[in-house]
N, C-alpha and C positions, 0 to 999 in steps of 0.2 A: 638203835631203834629196834623194836620188836613188835610183832603182831601175833596174837593168838589166832592162828588160822583155823578157826572152827566156828560152826554155827551158820547163820543165814547172812549172806552177802548179796543184797540186791544189785543186779546190773541195771543201774538207774537210767531212766530215760531223760532226754533233754526236752524241756517244754518250750514251745514256740508260740508266738502270737500269730494272729491272722496276717500281720505285716512281716512275718519271717524274722522277727527279733526274739531274743531270749525272753521268756515269760518267767521272770524271777519270782514273783509272788506265787505262781502256781508251782514252780520248782520247789520253793520252800514248803508249801502246803503238802505236796507229795512226799517230800523227804521227811517231814515231821511225822507223817503217818507211819513211815517205816520205823522211825525211832520209837514212837509210841508203842508199836507192836513188839519191840524188843529185838530188832535185828542186831547183828554182831559186827557189821562192817558195811561200807558202801563202796561200790565200784563205779567209777565215773569214766566216761570216754571209751566205752566199749562199742561194739556194733549196734547194740540196742540203744545206746546213747547217741547214735548217728555221728560218731566222732569224726568220720572221714569228711563230713560237711562243715565241721566247726573250725573257726579261726583259732589261732593261738590265744588271742585276746579273750575270746569267748570261753575257751577251756579254763583260762586263768580265773575269769569271773566265777564260773561254776565251781571250780575247786575251792576257791577261797570262801565262797558263800557256804558251801557244804561243810567245810571244816568249822566255820563259825557256828553253824547250826548243830552239827553232830557232837560237839564237845568231845567226850572221851571215846566215842565210837570211831574207829579208824576209817579214814578215807583213802581208797586205793585208786591210783590212776592207771588206766590201761594204755599200753604202748603198742601200736601196730604200724610199723614203718618198713619201708623197703630197703633203706640204707642203714648200715650199722651206725655210722656217725650221727644220723638223724635220731635214731633210737637213743643214743647216748645223750644227745642234746635234750630230747624230751624228758629223759630221766633227770637230768640236771634241772630243767624247768620245774618238774614236779617237786623236786626237793626244795627249790627256792620258794615255791608256793605253799609248802607246808604239808604235803601229803605224807602219810605214814607208811605207804607201801606202793608197790608197782605190780600190775599184771602185765606179763610180757608175752607177746606172740612171736613165733618165728618170722623171718622176713616175709613181707608181702610181695606178691606178684612174681617172685622167682622161687621155684621149688628147690630149696637147698638140699644137698646130700647130707649124710650123717656128720661128716667132718665139718662142713660149713655150718650146720645147725648148732653143733656143740660150740664152735668157735664164736658164733654170733652171741649165744647166751652167755658164755664165759666172759666175752669182751664187755658186754653191757653190764653184767653183774659186777665186773671188776672196776667199773667207772663210778659206782655209787655204793653207799652203805645202806641204802634202803632195802628192806625185806622184799623178796620177789616171789610171786606166784606165776609159774609158767602155765600158759594156756595151751593145752594139747588138744587140738581139734583138726585132725587130718581130713575129716569129712568135708568141712567147709573151706579149710585153708590149705589142704593138700599135703602139708608137711607133717609127718608124724615124729613126735619126740619119743623115741623108743626106750626100752628099759636100759639098753646099753648106753644110750646118751645120758640118761639120768644117772647111771653109774659113774660116768666121767664127771658129771656136774656136781657130784658129792663134794668135790674140793671147794666149791663156791658156797661158803657158809650162809650167805644171804639169799641163796635160792632155797626156799623153805617149803614151798607148797606147789601143788598142781591143780589147775582147773581141768578136771577129767571129763573130756568131751569126745572120746574116741567112739562112743556109742556101744562099747563092749564092756558090759558090766563086770565080766571076769577080770578086766584089767585092774580093778580095785584090789582083788586078791593077789594078782601078780605083783603089784607094787608093794603091798604089805609083806608078802612072802619074801621078796628080795631085799627090801630096804627097811623093814620094820616101821618105826615111826619117824625115820629120817625126813620123809616128806609128808606133810599133811595133804590130804586128798579131799578136794571139794568137788562134788558133782556139778557139771556144767550143762546138763541136759535135763530139763524139767521133767520129762516123761520117764526118766530113770532114777529120779531122786530117792524115792523110798527104797528101791532095790539096792542102790549103792550105799545108802546110809545103813541099811541092815547088814550089808557085807563089810562094814567097817569104815566107810568114808567119814571124814571129820566134819564136813559141812556141805553147803549147797549154795552155789552162785546162781541165783534164780532170776527168771524173767517175769513170770506172772505174779511174783511177789509184789511187784510195783503196783498192781491193782488189788491184790488179795494178801496183804502182809500178815494179818493175824493167822489166817489159815496156814500159810507157809511156815511161820514160826511154830505153830501148834504141831504140825506134822513132824518137824525136826525134834522138838522137845519130847513129844510122846515116844518117838522111836528111841531116843537116847535114854528115856526112862523105862524102856522095856515094855511100854504099853502099846503093843503092836496092833491089837484089834482096834483100839481107839484110833490109832494113826491110819490104819487101813480104811476105816469108814470115811475119814476126811479125804484121803488120797483117792479113793474111788469116785467120790463126788467131784474131785478136783481134776481128774484126768482129762475130760473133754476140753477144759480150759487150758491145761498144761500143754496140750497138743498144738495150741496156737504158737508155741515157742519154737517148733521145729518146722518152720515154713519160711521160704525166702522173704515173705512179707511179715515176718514176726514183728517188726517195728510198728507197722500199721495196725496189725491185729491187737497187739498188746496196748498200744495207745488208745484204740477204740474201747478196750476193756477199762482202761484207766478213766476215760471220759464217762463211761456208764456208771462208775461207782463214785464219781466226783473227785478223783485224784489226779486228773490230767485232762488233756484235750486231744483231739484227733490230728492237730496240725503236725505235719512232717515237713522236712526240708527237701526240696528238689535235688536230685531227680525223682525221689519218691513222691508219690501223689496219694492223697487221701482216698479211701475206698469209696466206690460208687456202685450203684445198681445191685445186681443179684449177689455179687460177692459180699458187698457190705451187709446186705440183709441176712445172708447165710451165716456170717460171722457174728452178727448181732444176735441171732437166734441162739447160738451157742452161749454167748455171754449172758443173755437174758435168762436162759434156762438155768445157768449156774447161779445167778443172783437169786432167782426165785426159789431155788432149793438149797440155798446156802446153809450149811450146818450150824447148829448152835454150839458154840465153844464153851468149854468149862473154864471158869475163871482161874482155877488153880493151875492151869497150864502156863499161865503168864506170871506166876509168882516166882 
């Protein structure tokens, strides 16, 4: 199996009904909007997808439906587990469900040292032939996948990409300088996407793309076409919205944005609660301002 780890990969949200069941028609509608905009892959089961609250049966339902809808666009399953053997089990389940790749976090709840981090990734990668993108996010998950660990992991042919979320833009240059194109680099922080793409990142695992897919795809394609001024204009408009991605309540904020553009609902699964009061009005104002000033996109960006 192979994935071209480049382009726009939405970290897709899970749609719920008011009764806390999966809202599959809304899931399909939102996913189709991503495909219509020209995204290059779909990531399911991430933190934005509220994966920690989903049952295995729910994950299977979502994965299989996404694969059916996405056609040739690859569906990637996120794995965030505390035990190595459970991560291996999840990888096997993903393979049995038909996913084309995995996004793999370091072990949850225990901060592994370098030897343990390397061994975890190597062991999980050795259990499957699925292509793997490592999620490197020491800010939120406390464990950093260092350059030296990536050096060791070069022996694992199916570890092919990294979701770069260290918050250090210069890490893109460090990775490329040390490894060339051995690892594809996808920005994992919405507010740094243009900066990292300009510096050579291959793609963007996005959050606000779920509400604004065409604008996200446009920024990526314009940058890769060398049309930086055009990309900057959209990105500057986008930034107040993109900042909703770097907050502990990113799920509630982004789902509120999805609801406002007709691509989702505000329903989240407990312990998360929907927004109320001043906080909701403040976030709504950001979203409404973005919608009111939404830029006109040139059709040729999507050809």
